[in-house]
C-alpha positions as CSV (number, residue, x, y, z in Angstrom):
1,M,0.0,0.0,0.0
2,T,1.3,3.5,-0.7
3,E,1.5,6.4,1.6
4,L,-0.7,8.5,-0.7
5,S,-4.4,8.1,-1.0
6,P,-6.7,9.7,-3.5
7,S,-8.0,12.1,-0.9
8,D,-4.4,13.2,-0.3
9,T,-3.6,13.9,-3.9
10,Q,-6.8,15.2,-5.3
11,T,-8.1,18.7,-4.6
12,G,-11.7,18.1,-5.7
13,L,-11.3,20.9,-8.2
14,P,-11.5,20.2,-11.9
15,A,-8.5,20.7,-14.0
16,P,-8.8,23.6,-16.4
17,A,-10.9,22.6,-19.4
18,E,-8.2,23.4,-21.9
19,A,-5.7,21.2,-20.1
20,R,-7.8,18.0,-19.8
21,S,-7.4,16.5,-23.2
22,P,-4.6,13.8,-23.5
23,R,-2.9,15.8,-26.2
24,N,-2.8,19.0,-24.2
25,L,-1.7,17.1,-21.1
26,T,1.2,15.5,-23.1
27,L,2.3,18.8,-24.4
28,L,2.0,20.4,-21.0
29,L,4.1,17.6,-19.5
30,G,6.7,18.1,-22.2
31,V,7.0,21.8,-21.5
32,A,7.3,21.2,-17.7
33,C,9.9,18.6,-18.3
34,A,11.9,20.8,-20.7
35,V,12.0,23.5,-18.1
36,Q,13.2,21.1,-15.5
37,F,15.9,19.6,-17.9
38,L,17.1,23.1,-18.7
39,D,17.5,24.1,-15.1
40,S,19.2,20.9,-13.9
41,M,21.5,20.6,-16.9
42,D,22.7,24.2,-16.5
43,I,23.9,23.3,-13.0
44,A,26.3,20.7,-14.3
45,S,27.2,21.7,-17.9
46,V,29.6,24.5,-17.0
47,G,31.9,22.1,-15.0
48,P,33.9,20.6,-17.8
49,A,34.5,24.0,-19.3
50,L,35.9,25.7,-16.2
51,P,39.6,25.2,-17.1
52,L,39.0,26.6,-20.6
53,I,37.1,29.6,-19.2
54,Q,39.9,30.2,-16.7
55,D,42.6,30.2,-19.4
56,E,40.7,32.4,-21.9
57,L,39.5,35.0,-19.5
58,G,42.4,34.9,-17.1
59,I,40.3,34.2,-14.0
60,S,41.9,33.3,-10.7
61,A,41.1,29.9,-9.1
62,A,39.2,31.7,-6.3
63,A,37.1,33.7,-8.7
64,L,36.5,30.7,-11.0
65,Q,34.4,28.8,-8.4
66,W,31.9,31.7,-8.3
67,V,31.0,31.0,-11.9
68,V,29.4,27.8,-10.4
69,S,28.4,29.3,-7.0
70,A,26.6,32.3,-8.5
71,Y,24.1,30.1,-10.2
72,A,23.5,28.2,-6.9
73,L,23.1,31.6,-5.1
74,G,20.4,32.8,-7.4
75,F,18.7,29.4,-7.7
76,G,18.6,28.5,-4.0
77,G,17.8,32.0,-2.9
78,L,14.7,32.5,-5.1
79,L,13.0,29.1,-5.0
80,L,10.6,29.7,-2.1
81,L,9.6,33.1,-3.5
82,G,9.2,31.4,-6.9
83,G,6.9,28.8,-5.3
84,R,4.8,31.5,-3.7
85,L,4.5,33.4,-7.0
86,A,3.3,30.2,-8.6
87,D,0.5,30.0,-6.1
88,L,-0.6,33.6,-6.6
89,Y,0.0,34.6,-10.2
90,D,-0.5,33.4,-13.8
91,R,1.9,30.5,-14.2
92,R,2.0,30.8,-18.0
93,K,3.1,34.4,-17.9
94,L,5.7,33.7,-15.1
95,L,7.2,30.9,-17.2
96,I,7.4,32.9,-20.4
97,I,8.9,36.0,-18.7
98,W,11.5,34.2,-16.7
99,L,12.5,31.9,-19.6
100,G,13.1,35.1,-21.5
101,V,15.3,36.3,-18.7
102,F,17.2,33.0,-18.8
103,A,17.7,33.3,-22.5
104,L,19.0,36.9,-22.2
105,A,21.4,36.0,-19.4
106,S,22.6,33.0,-21.4
107,C,23.5,35.2,-24.3
108,A,25.3,37.7,-22.0
109,G,27.3,34.8,-20.6
110,G,28.3,33.6,-24.0
111,L,29.5,37.1,-25.0
112,A,31.3,37.8,-21.7
113,D,34.9,38.8,-21.9
114,D,35.6,39.2,-18.1
115,E,34.8,37.4,-14.9
116,F,32.3,40.0,-13.6
117,V,29.9,39.8,-16.6
118,L,30.2,36.0,-16.7
119,T,29.4,35.7,-12.9
120,L,26.6,38.1,-13.2
121,A,25.1,36.2,-16.1
122,R,25.3,33.0,-14.1
123,L,23.6,34.7,-11.1
124,C,20.7,35.9,-13.4
125,K,20.3,32.4,-14.8
126,G,20.1,31.0,-11.3
127,I,17.5,33.6,-10.4
128,S,15.4,32.7,-13.4
129,A,15.7,29.0,-12.6
130,G,14.6,29.8,-9.1
131,I,11.3,31.0,-10.5
132,T,10.8,28.6,-13.4
133,A,11.5,25.4,-11.5
134,P,8.7,25.6,-8.9
135,V,6.3,27.1,-11.4
136,A,6.9,24.2,-13.8
137,M,6.2,21.6,-11.1
138,A,3.1,23.5,-9.9
139,V,1.8,23.5,-13.4
140,L,2.3,19.7,-13.5
141,L,0.7,19.1,-10.1
142,D,-2.3,21.2,-11.1
143,A,-2.9,19.3,-14.4
144,F,-2.4,15.8,-13.1
145,R,-4.7,15.3,-10.0
146,E,-5.5,11.6,-10.0
147,E,-2.9,9.6,-7.9
148,S,-1.7,7.2,-10.5
149,A,-1.5,9.7,-13.3
150,R,0.2,12.2,-11.0
151,N,2.8,9.7,-9.9
152,K,3.5,8.7,-13.5
153,A,3.8,12.4,-14.5
154,L,6.1,13.1,-11.5
155,G,8.2,10.1,-12.4
156,T,8.7,11.4,-15.9
157,F,9.4,14.9,-14.6
158,M,12.0,13.6,-12.2
159,A,13.5,11.3,-14.8
160,V,14.2,14.3,-17.0
161,A,15.6,16.3,-14.0
162,A,17.9,13.4,-13.1
163,T,19.0,13.0,-16.7
164,G,19.8,16.7,-16.8
165,Y,22.1,16.4,-13.8
166,S,23.8,13.4,-15.3
167,L,24.0,14.4,-19.0
168,G,24.9,18.1,-18.3
169,L,28.5,17.0,-17.8
170,V,28.4,15.1,-21.1
171,F,26.9,18.0,-23.0
172,G,29.2,20.5,-21.3
173,G,32.2,18.4,-22.2
174,A,31.1,18.0,-25.8
175,L,30.4,21.7,-26.3
176,A,33.5,22.8,-24.5
177,N,35.6,20.8,-27.1
178,V,34.2,23.2,-29.7
179,S,33.8,26.4,-27.6
180,W,32.9,27.0,-24.0
181,R,30.6,29.8,-25.2
182,L,28.2,27.3,-26.7
183,I,27.4,26.1,-23.2
184,F,25.7,29.5,-22.8
185,F,24.3,30.2,-26.3
186,L,22.6,26.8,-26.9
187,P,20.6,26.7,-23.6
188,G,19.5,30.3,-24.3
189,A,18.1,29.3,-27.7
190,F,16.4,26.2,-26.1
191,G,14.9,28.4,-23.4
192,L,13.3,30.7,-26.0
193,A,11.8,27.7,-27.8
194,V,10.4,26.4,-24.6
195,A,8.9,29.8,-23.8
196,V,7.0,29.7,-27.2
197,L,5.7,26.2,-26.5
198,A,4.6,27.3,-23.0
199,A,2.4,30.0,-24.5
200,F,0.4,27.3,-26.3
201,A,0.6,24.4,-23.8
202,I,-0.1,26.0,-20.4
203,P,-3.6,27.4,-19.5
204,G,-3.5,31.1,-18.6
205,G,-5.2,32.8,-15.7
206,R,-5.1,32.2,-12.0
207,G,-7.9,29.6,-12.1
208,D,-9.4,28.9,-8.7
209,R,-6.4,29.9,-6.7
210,K,-7.2,32.1,-3.8
211,R,-6.1,35.7,-3.8
212,G,-3.2,36.6,-1.5
213,R,-0.3,39.0,-1.2
214,I,3.4,38.4,-1.1
215,D,5.0,38.3,2.3
216,I,7.8,40.8,1.5
217,L,9.6,40.6,4.8
218,G,9.4,36.8,4.8
219,A,10.7,36.7,1.3
220,L,13.6,39.0,2.1
221,T,14.7,37.1,5.3
222,V,14.4,33.6,3.8
223,T,16.1,34.6,0.6
224,G,18.9,36.3,2.5
225,S,19.3,33.3,4.8
226,A,19.6,30.9,1.8
227,I,22.1,33.2,0.0
228,C,24.2,33.7,3.1
229,L,24.2,29.9,3.7
230,V,25.2,29.0,0.2
231,Y,27.8,31.8,0.1
232,G,29.3,31.0,3.4
233,C,29.6,27.3,2.6
234,S,31.1,28.1,-0.8
235,R,33.6,30.5,0.6
236,A,34.6,28.2,3.4
237,A,35.4,25.5,0.8
238,T,38.1,27.7,-0.7
239,D,39.1,30.0,2.2
240,G,38.6,27.7,5.2
241,W,35.9,27.4,7.8
242,S,37.8,29.8,10.1
243,D,37.7,32.6,7.5
244,I,36.1,35.7,9.0
245,W,33.7,36.2,6.1
246,S,32.7,32.6,6.0
247,V,31.9,32.6,9.7
248,T,30.1,35.9,9.5
249,T,27.8,34.9,6.6
250,L,27.0,31.6,8.2
251,I,26.0,33.4,11.4
252,A,23.9,35.8,9.3
253,A,22.2,32.8,7.7
254,V,21.1,31.5,11.1
255,V,20.0,35.0,12.4
256,L,18.0,35.6,9.2
257,L,16.4,32.1,9.4
258,G,15.3,32.9,13.0
259,L,13.8,36.2,11.9
260,F,12.0,34.4,9.0
261,L,10.4,32.0,11.4
262,L,9.4,34.8,13.7
263,V,7.8,36.7,10.7
264,E,6.0,33.6,9.5
265,R,4.4,33.0,12.9
266,R,3.0,36.5,13.0
267,H,2.1,37.2,9.3
268,P,-1.6,36.8,8.3
269,D,-0.6,35.5,4.9
270,P,2.9,33.9,5.3
271,L,5.3,33.0,2.5
272,V,5.7,29.6,4.1
273,P,2.9,28.5,6.5
274,L,4.9,26.7,9.2
275,S,2.1,24.2,9.6
276,I,3.3,22.6,6.4
277,F,6.3,21.2,8.3
278,R,4.0,19.3,10.5
279,R,3.6,16.8,7.7
280,P,6.4,14.4,8.5
281,Q,6.6,12.9,5.0
282,L,7.4,16.3,3.5
283,A,9.9,17.2,6.2
284,R,11.7,13.8,6.0
285,A,11.8,13.8,2.2
286,N,13.3,17.3,2.1
287,V,16.1,16.3,4.6
288,C,16.8,13.2,2.5
289,L,17.4,15.4,-0.5
290,L,21.0,15.9,0.9
291,F,21.7,12.9,-1.3
292,V,21.4,15.1,-4.3
293,G,24.2,17.3,-2.8
294,A,26.3,14.2,-2.4
295,Y,25.6,13.2,-6.0
296,V,26.8,16.7,-7.2
297,A,29.8,16.5,-4.9
298,F,30.7,13.1,-6.2
299,Q,30.7,14.4,-9.8
300,F,32.9,17.3,-8.6
301,V,35.4,14.9,-7.1
302,L,35.5,12.7,-10.1
303,M,35.8,15.5,-12.6
304,L,38.9,16.7,-10.8
305,Y,40.3,13.1,-10.6
306,Y,39.7,12.4,-14.3
307,Q,41.2,15.6,-15.6
308,S,43.9,16.2,-13.0
309,E,45.1,12.7,-12.3
310,L,44.2,10.7,-15.4
311,H,44.6,13.7,-17.8
312,W,41.4,13.1,-19.6
313,S,39.9,15.8,-21.8
314,P,36.6,17.5,-20.8
315,L,34.7,15.4,-23.2
316,E,36.2,12.2,-22.0
317,A,35.5,13.2,-18.4
318,G,31.9,14.0,-19.3
319,L,31.4,10.8,-21.1
320,A,32.4,8.9,-18.0
321,F,28.9,9.8,-16.6
322,L,27.0,8.9,-19.8
323,L,26.0,5.3,-18.7
324,G,24.6,6.5,-15.4
325,G,22.7,9.3,-17.1
326,V,21.2,6.9,-19.7
327,L,20.1,4.4,-17.0
328,T,18.6,7.2,-14.9
329,G,16.7,8.7,-17.8
330,G,15.5,5.4,-19.1
331,T,14.3,4.0,-15.8
332,A,13.3,6.8,-13.5
333,R,9.8,7.1,-14.8
334,Y,9.1,3.5,-13.8
335,A,9.9,4.4,-10.2
336,A,6.4,6.0,-10.1
337,T,4.9,2.5,-10.8
338,L,6.9,1.1,-8.0
339,V,5.9,3.9,-5.7
340,T,2.2,3.3,-6.4
341,R,2.7,-0.4,-5.7
342,Y,5.1,-0.5,-2.8
343,G,5.2,3.1,-1.4
344,A,7.6,6.0,-1.7
345,W,9.9,5.2,1.2
346,P,10.8,1.6,0.3
347,V,11.6,2.7,-3.2
348,A,13.7,5.6,-2.0
349,T,15.5,3.4,0.5
350,A,16.5,0.9,-2.2
351,G,17.7,3.7,-4.5
352,L,19.8,5.4,-1.7
353,A,21.4,2.1,-0.8
354,M,22.5,1.6,-4.4
355,L,23.9,5.1,-4.6
356,A,25.8,4.6,-1.3
357,A,27.2,1.3,-2.5
358,G,28.4,2.8,-5.8
359,Y,30.3,5.6,-3.9
360,L,31.7,3.0,-1.5
361,V,33.2,1.1,-4.4
362,W,35.1,4.2,-5.5
363,A,36.2,5.0,-2.0
364,L,37.6,1.5,-1.4
365,L,39.0,0.7,-4.8
366,V,40.3,4.0,-6.3
367,G,44.0,3.4,-7.1
368,H,43.6,-0.3,-6.5
369,A,41.5,-1.5,-9.4
370,P,41.1,-0.6,-13.0
371,T,39.3,2.7,-13.4
372,L,36.9,1.5,-16.1
373,L,35.8,-1.4,-14.0
374,I,35.1,0.8,-10.9
375,M,33.4,3.4,-13.2
376,F,31.1,0.8,-14.8
377,V,30.0,-0.7,-11.4
378,Q,29.3,2.7,-9.9
379,Q,27.5,4.0,-13.0
380,V,25.1,1.0,-13.0
381,L,24.4,1.3,-9.2
382,G,24.3,5.1,-9.3
383,G,22.1,5.4,-12.4
384,L,19.5,2.9,-11.1
385,G,19.8,4.3,-7.6
386,F,19.2,7.9,-8.6
387,A,16.3,6.8,-10.8
388,A,14.6,5.2,-7.8
389,A,15.4,7.7,-5.1
390,F,14.8,11.0,-6.8
391,P,11.2,10.5,-8.0
392,A,10.2,8.6,-4.9
393,L,11.3,11.4,-2.6
394,N,9.6,13.9,-4.8
395,I,6.3,12.1,-4.6
396,A,6.6,11.8,-0.9
397,A,7.4,15.5,-0.6
398,V,4.9,17.1,-3.0
399,G,2.3,14.4,-3.8
400,Q,0.0,15.5,-0.9
401,A,0.1,19.2,-1.6
402,R,-3.2,21.0,-1.8
403,E,-4.0,23.0,-4.9
404,D,-3.0,26.3,-3.1
405,E,0.3,24.7,-1.9
406,Q,1.6,23.3,-5.1
407,G,4.1,26.0,-5.7
408,L,5.2,26.1,-2.1
409,A,5.7,22.4,-1.9
410,S,7.7,22.3,-5.1
411,G,9.7,25.4,-4.0
412,L,10.6,23.7,-0.7
413,F,11.6,20.6,-2.6
414,S,13.9,22.4,-4.9
415,T,15.3,24.7,-2.2
416,S,16.3,21.6,-0.2
417,Q,18.2,20.4,-3.2
418,Q,20.1,23.6,-3.7
419,I,20.9,24.1,0.0
420,G,22.0,20.5,0.2
421,N,24.2,21.0,-2.8
422,G,25.9,24.0,-1.2
423,I,26.5,22.3,2.1
424,V,27.6,18.9,0.9
425,V,29.8,20.2,-1.9
426,A,31.5,22.6,0.6
427,F,32.3,19.8,3.1
428,T,33.5,17.5,0.3
429,A,35.7,20.2,-1.1
430,T,37.2,20.8,2.3
431,A,37.9,17.1,2.8
432,L,39.5,16.9,-0.6
433,T,41.7,19.9,0.1
434,L,42.8,18.7,3.5
435,G,44.1,15.5,1.9
436,A,45.4,17.0,-1.3
437,D,49.1,16.6,-0.4
438,G,48.7,12.8,0.0
439,G,48.4,11.6,-3.6
440,L,45.0,10.0,-3.9
441,N,44.1,10.6,-0.2
442,G,42.3,13.8,-1.0
443,Y,40.1,12.1,-3.5
444,R,39.4,9.3,-1.1
445,A,38.5,11.8,1.6
446,G,36.0,13.4,-0.7
447,L,34.6,10.0,-1.7
448,W,34.2,8.9,1.9
449,T,32.3,12.2,2.6
450,V,29.7,11.6,-0.1
451,T,29.4,7.9,0.9
452,G,28.8,8.9,4.6
453,V,26.2,11.5,3.7
454,T,24.3,9.2,1.4
455,G,24.5,6.3,3.9
456,A,23.1,8.6,6.7
457,V,20.2,9.6,4.4
458,A,19.5,6.0,3.5
459,V,19.2,5.2,7.3
460,L,16.7,8.1,7.6
461,A,14.7,6.7,4.7
462,V,14.7,3.3,6.3
463,A,13.1,4.9,9.4
464,G,10.5,6.5,7.1
465,S,9.8,3.2,5.5
466,V,9.2,1.5,8.8
467,R,7.1,4.3,10.1
468,Y,4.7,4.6,7.2
469,R,4.4,0.9,6.7
470,R,3.2,0.6,10.3
471,R,0.8,3.5,9.7
472,D,-0.6,1.8,6.6
473,R,-1.1,-1.5,8.5
474,R,-3.0,0.3,11.3
475,A,-5.3,2.2,8.9
476,P,-7.3,-0.9,7.7
477,A,-7.6,-2.1,11.3
478,A,-8.9,1.2,12.4
479,A,-11.4,1.3,9.5
480,A,-12.7,-2.1,10.4
481,A,-13.1,-1.1,14.0
482,D,-15.0,2.0,13.0
483,S,-17.3,-0.1,10.8
484,R,-18.2,-2.3,13.8
């Protein structure tokens, strides 16, 4: 039995008439998936090109990491506000406008001739993704309201997202071999094409969503907290955890978070109603999303290992992740079927266990076994593991959202990913740096870090699996007692 029931996943409101036909639903799902693919791919695709960007623009190593971190700052900082906007305003207009911003920022990045313009372009792309990601998911949740159909749609949606994370490195490596500027220009053109499709596929208007206002103070405090947290962790990874600015920004993140919670308790129309965190499935699933940060950190470690130690080209390093990306993209949508049959938590637990096992293989065998053999085993385990864990946790986190919470739930889900990315990558980079003078020891330290994080998350998922299985077993008994 699954955790989700029809009463949990249906709002009782009819879907917009123009979105009910199978053809329109298919096109709408395609647009939502295209947005998700664009956002997730853009996170990873710039990685293989960093050495080329550094050489051509003469960027220092310290400044270079902000080409990556600026995107995370914009993305992670704006997701909750983007989710709230999706609940209040016309989602079609939001997607079209912010996809346009994404396209313009991409062109600016492709034309950049100094680090400031490039970093600013990445920040603007991250901000636009922070709006479009929760809006796209809210569109999907609103259109697919029956449990089985929604789970299948979410499975497809998450399969595309996972494929974007995996294949972004491959695309980035392939394009960097021609010109690193293509990594900016081509996504910009793709974003414009998706905006045009969104104009035809997504119903306009606010529908039956209730009117409300934006909690400005809440938005400012939570956005500031997220930005300070990502900035502090990113800076600490390069300048050390005792660096005064790292410590100051991390303290500011905690203070701003406290202010945000105070504001939300008192505001009549809060940005994030704190009652949503009383849903244990949502809270547990969002914590478990630390595994995505471990996945990104694992890619970070191996990209350095492949290019610095094995002297592979950016394309060769990117292709090393191709098998996992293909497996993830080809199997993730079937995870929804497994969730419907067995429940989200058992499926997530199995996926997380496979991911942890794949990382463990690398941590134990790097330098002691043929690289291609280790790579093959990990890519199979990691590709299938991510395909199971990512959709299952997404269904657990957002599948029970009411119609007026769809943007919020998706914003929380995506925010957890980005915050997790910043935290886990920072700790992994620190571990790698501390062991950098010991040959492969630095890489091993980074690999043990991602293994430990994923293993801990798997234990948390096991606890969720046990808890909700017990609840499901009690439910029929309680119903039978009531009938008597």
